C-alpha positions, -999 to 999 in steps of 0.1 A, spaced: 168 431 -329 142 458 -340 149 484 -364 136 518 -354 124 533 -389 116 566 -378 152 574 -366 166 561 -402 140 581 -417 146 613 -400 185 610 -404 183 603 -440 160 633 -444 182 656 -425 213 647 -443 194 651 -475 178 686 -467 213 700 -450 228 687 -486 200 703 -509 208 738 -507 244 734 -518 237 713 -549 230 738 -579 205 729 -605 233 735 -632 257 714 -615 229 683 -618 223 690 -653 260 689 -663 265 656 -641 237 639 -660 250 650 -694 286 638 -682 268 605 -674 251 601 -706 282 605 -724 303 582 -703 276 555 -708 275 559 -746 313 560 -748 314 528 -727 287 511 -747 306 520 -781 337 510 -771 326 478 -756 307 470 -787 335 477 -809 361 456 -790 336 427 -792 332 433 -829 370 433 -838 381 407 -812 354 380 -828 
């Protein structure tokens, strides 16, 4: 089966371009900050549990 890359690229580009205007830059910044906080909390909880359960 041959893959049509033009169709997949066009579909992906169209989807991203239709979603892009609805995303506000403040939402992206908030999401990045929350992701960093979540990763740090997860790391420290895992580290503490590993340390206490040794």
